[in-house]
C-alpha positions in Angstrom: -10.8 9.5 12.0 -6.8 9.0 11.1 -4.1 7.6 13.4 -2.0 9.4 16.1 1.5 8.7 16.0 3.3 9.1 19.3 6.9 8.8 18.9 9.0 8.9 22.0 12.4 8.3 24.1 12.9 5.4 25.9 15.8 4.7 28.5 16.0 1.4 27.2 15.4 0.8 23.5 16.0 4.6 22.6 13.3 5.9 20.1 10.3 4.1 20.1 7.0 4.6 18.1 3.7 3.0 18.8 2.6 1.4 15.2 2.2 -1.7 13.8 4.9 -4.0 12.1 4.5 -6.9 10.2 7.0 -9.5 10.8 6.1 -12.5 8.3 6.5 -10.3 5.0 9.8 -12.3 4.3 7.7 -15.6 3.9 5.5 -14.2 1.0 8.6 -13.5 -1.1 10.7 -16.7 -0.4 7.5 -18.3 -2.2 7.9 -16.6 -5.4 10.9 -17.2 -7.9 10.6 -13.7 -10.0 9.0 -10.5 -11.3 7.0 -10.2 -8.1 4.1 -6.8 -8.0 3.7 -6.5 -4.3 1.0 -4.2 -2.7 1.5 -2.7 0.6 -1.8 -1.1 2.4 -0.7 1.1 4.8 3.2 0.3 6.1 4.1 4.2 6.1 6.7 4.2 8.0 8.4 2.3 5.7 9.8 -0.7 7.6 7.7 -3.6 5.5 9.2 -1.8 1.9 12.7 -2.1 3.8 12.6 -5.9 4.5 10.8 -6.5 1.1 13.5 -4.7 -0.8 15.8 -7.4 0.3 14.3 -10.0 -2.1 15.4 -9.0 -5.7 12.4 -11.6 -7.0 10.3 -8.5 -6.4 10.0 -6.2 -9.4 7.6 -3.7 -7.9 6.3 -2.1 -4.5 3.0 -0.5 -4.7 2.3 1.1 -1.6 -0.9 2.9 -0.6 -1.1 4.8 2.9 -3.7 7.2 3.8 -1.9 9.4 6.0 1.1 11.3 4.7 1.8 12.7 8.6 3.1 8.8 8.7 5.6 8.9 6.3 7.1 12.3 7.3 7.0 11.4 11.1 8.9 8.2 10.1 11.4 9.9 8.0 12.2 12.5 10.8 12.4 10.3 13.5 13.2 6.5 12.2 15.1 7.2 9.0 16.3 3.5 9.6 13.1 2.3 8.8 11.8 5.2 6.3 15.3 3.9 4.3 12.5 1.8 2.2 11.0 4.6 0.4 14.2 5.3 -1.1 14.2 1.7 -3.1 13.6 2.6 -6.9 10.9 0.1 -6.9 8.5 1.8 -4.8 5.7 3.5 -6.1 4.0 5.5 -3.2 0.5 6.7 -3.4 -1.3 8.8 -0.6 -4.8 7.9 -0.1 -7.7 5.4 0.9 -6.1 1.7 0.1 -9.4 0.1 0.0 -10.6 2.4 -3.0 -7.2 1.9 -4.7 -7.8 -1.4 -4.6 -11.3 -1.5 -5.6 -9.6 0.4 -9.2 -6.9 -2.2 -9.5 -7.1 -4.7 -12.4 -8.0 -8.0 -11.5 -5.1 -10.1 -11.2 -2.5 -7.5 -11.1 -0.9 -8.5 -7.8 1.3 -11.3 -6.6 1.2 -10.2 -2.8 -1.0 -7.8 -0.9 0.8 -6.8 2.6 -1.7 -4.9 4.9 0.5 -3.1 7.5 -2.3 -1.2 9.4 -3.4 0.0 12.7 -5.8 -2.0 14.9 -9.1 -3.0 13.6 -11.3 -0.3 14.8 -12.2 3.1 13.7 -11.5 3.4 9.4 -9.3 0.4 10.0 -12.2 -1.8 10.8 -13.2 -2.2 6.9 -9.8 -4.1 6.4 -11.1 -7.4 8.3 -14.5 -7.5 6.4 -15.5 -9.5 4.4 -15.8 -6.6 1.1 -12.5 -5.9 1.6 -11.2 -9.1 1.7 -13.3 -9.9 -1.7 -11.5 -7.1 -2.9 -8.2 -7.7 -2.5 -9.1 -11.7 -3.8 -10.3 -9.7 -7.3 -6.8 -7.9 -7.5 -4.4 -11.2 -6.4 -3.7 -13.1 -9.5 -4.0 -17.4 -8.7 -1.9 -18.6 -6.3 -1.7 -14.6 -4.8 -1.1 -14.1 -1.1 -2.2 -11.9 1.4 -1.0 -11.2 4.7 -3.0 -9.5 7.2 -2.7 -8.2 10.7 -4.7 -10.7 12.9 -4.4 -9.6 16.4 -3.6 -12.0 19.1 -4.5 -15.0 19.9 -5.3 -14.7 23.8 -7.5 -11.6 23.5 -9.1 -11.5 20.1 -10.1 -15.1 19.6 -13.9 -14.1 18.1 -12.1 -11.5 15.7 -9.7 -14.4 14.5 -12.6 -16.8 14.2 -14.5 -14.5 11.8 -11.7 -13.8 9.7 -10.7 -17.3 9.5 -14.2 -18.2 8.5 -14.3 -14.9 5.7 -11.0 -15.9 4.6 -11.5 -19.7 3.6 -14.5 -18.8 2.1 -13.1 -15.8 0.0 -9.7 -16.9 -1.0 -10.0 -20.9 -1.5 -6.3 -21.8 -1.1 -4.3 -21.9 1.7 -5.4 -20.0 5.1 -3.0 -20.2 8.2 -3.3 -18.3 11.5 0.2 -17.2 12.6 1.9 -15.2 15.4 4.7 -13.7 17.1 6.5 -12.1 20.1 6.2 -8.6 20.2 6.5 -7.4 23.7 4.8 -3.8 23.2 1.6 -5.3 21.8 -1.2 -6.2 24.3 -0.3 -9.6 25.6 3.1 -9.7 24.1 2.1 -11.2 21.2 0.3 -10.2 17.4 -1.1 -12.8 14.9 -1.0 -12.6 11.3 -3.7 -14.3 8.5 -1.8 -15.8 5.4 -4.1 -16.9 2.8 -3.5 -17.8 -0.9 -6.0 -17.8 -3.7 -7.2 -20.5 -5.7 -4.5 -21.7 -8.3 -0.9 -22.7 -8.1 -0.8 -24.2 -4.7 1.4 -22.3 -2.0 3.1 -24.3 1.1 3.3 -21.7 3.8 5.8 -24.0 5.8 8.3 -24.5 3.2 9.4 -21.3 1.4 11.0 -22.5 -1.8 13.7 -19.7 -1.8 14.9 -19.7 2.0 15.9 -16.1 2.6 19.5 -17.2 4.0 20.2 -18.2 0.2 19.2 -15.3 -1.5 22.3 -12.9 -2.5 22.4 -9.8 -1.0 19.2 -10.6 1.4 21.6 -10.3 4.6 23.6 -7.5 3.3 23.9 -3.6 4.2 24.4 -4.5 7.4 20.7 -5.4 8.5 21.1 -8.8 9.5 18.1 -10.9 10.0 17.5 -10.9 14.2 14.4 -13.0 14.8 12.9 -14.5 11.4 14.8 -17.6 9.7 13.4 -20.2 6.9 13.9 -22.8 9.7 11.5 -21.4 12.1 8.4 -21.0 9.8 6.3 -23.9 10.9 6.5 -22.6 14.7 4.8 -19.3 13.6 1.8 -21.3 12.6 1.9 -23.4 15.8 -0.8 -22.5 18.4 -0.3 -23.2 22.1 -3.0 -26.1 23.0 -6.1 -25.1 24.4 -5.4 -21.3 23.8 -8.6 -21.5 21.0 -10.6 -23.8 22.4 -13.1 -21.3 22.8 -13.3 -21.0 19.0 -14.9 -23.8 17.6 -13.1 -25.7 14.8 -10.5 -23.5 15.0 -7.8 -25.3 17.3 -7.0 -28.1 15.6 -7.2 -26.9 12.2 -4.7 -24.6 12.7 -2.5 -26.2 14.8 -2.7 -29.1 11.9 -1.7 -26.1 9.5 -5.3 -24.3 8.3 
């Protein structure tokens, strides 16, 4: 029931791996000023860890990956991603992240990032209400969840269900955002970004723009896509794209 990773060599980009990668994680870190405690669900390739490590405001990064093979493959074939595991703030747990969250103290985390496989099979529960209830309980007031949310071109019904559940569950801000990833079906991948009830979180205006964070752009790892000036663009849906989803299209375009 676990993922199949298929590393291969491509004549264009070189080494390629068929996996998920979360591209909007920088936003969450830019909304907090200090002593941030983060949980990564999945993310065994280490790429999310590598990017979180840019932020000095992050005090501890827990990661729960169900399949140790994912970590081993990434370290062997993609060391530029797996370098994230070398950060001393990282605490690795191999096991079921849903069970891990159930056992987490209430209000423990400032942010939870879900970098999982597609929501079929074992990963299906990561887009269902019991998981969101568990995640919301583990977040502090004003805490943030970033979850994979598929393609706005292909999965409107799934996105509608996720937004409805998260509005009911988190009671803070709920945004659907997207970015272009050529290897995904339709060329785009979406994210659901939610905050719990508490101190308001303005997803479109980070309080700590990454360009101003000391050390965030060092170590020859310049950001090639994300910057704080284009955050609002990620939360904009092409007119008519989600017209089949009742009540969603206008809300998302006006920043849910």
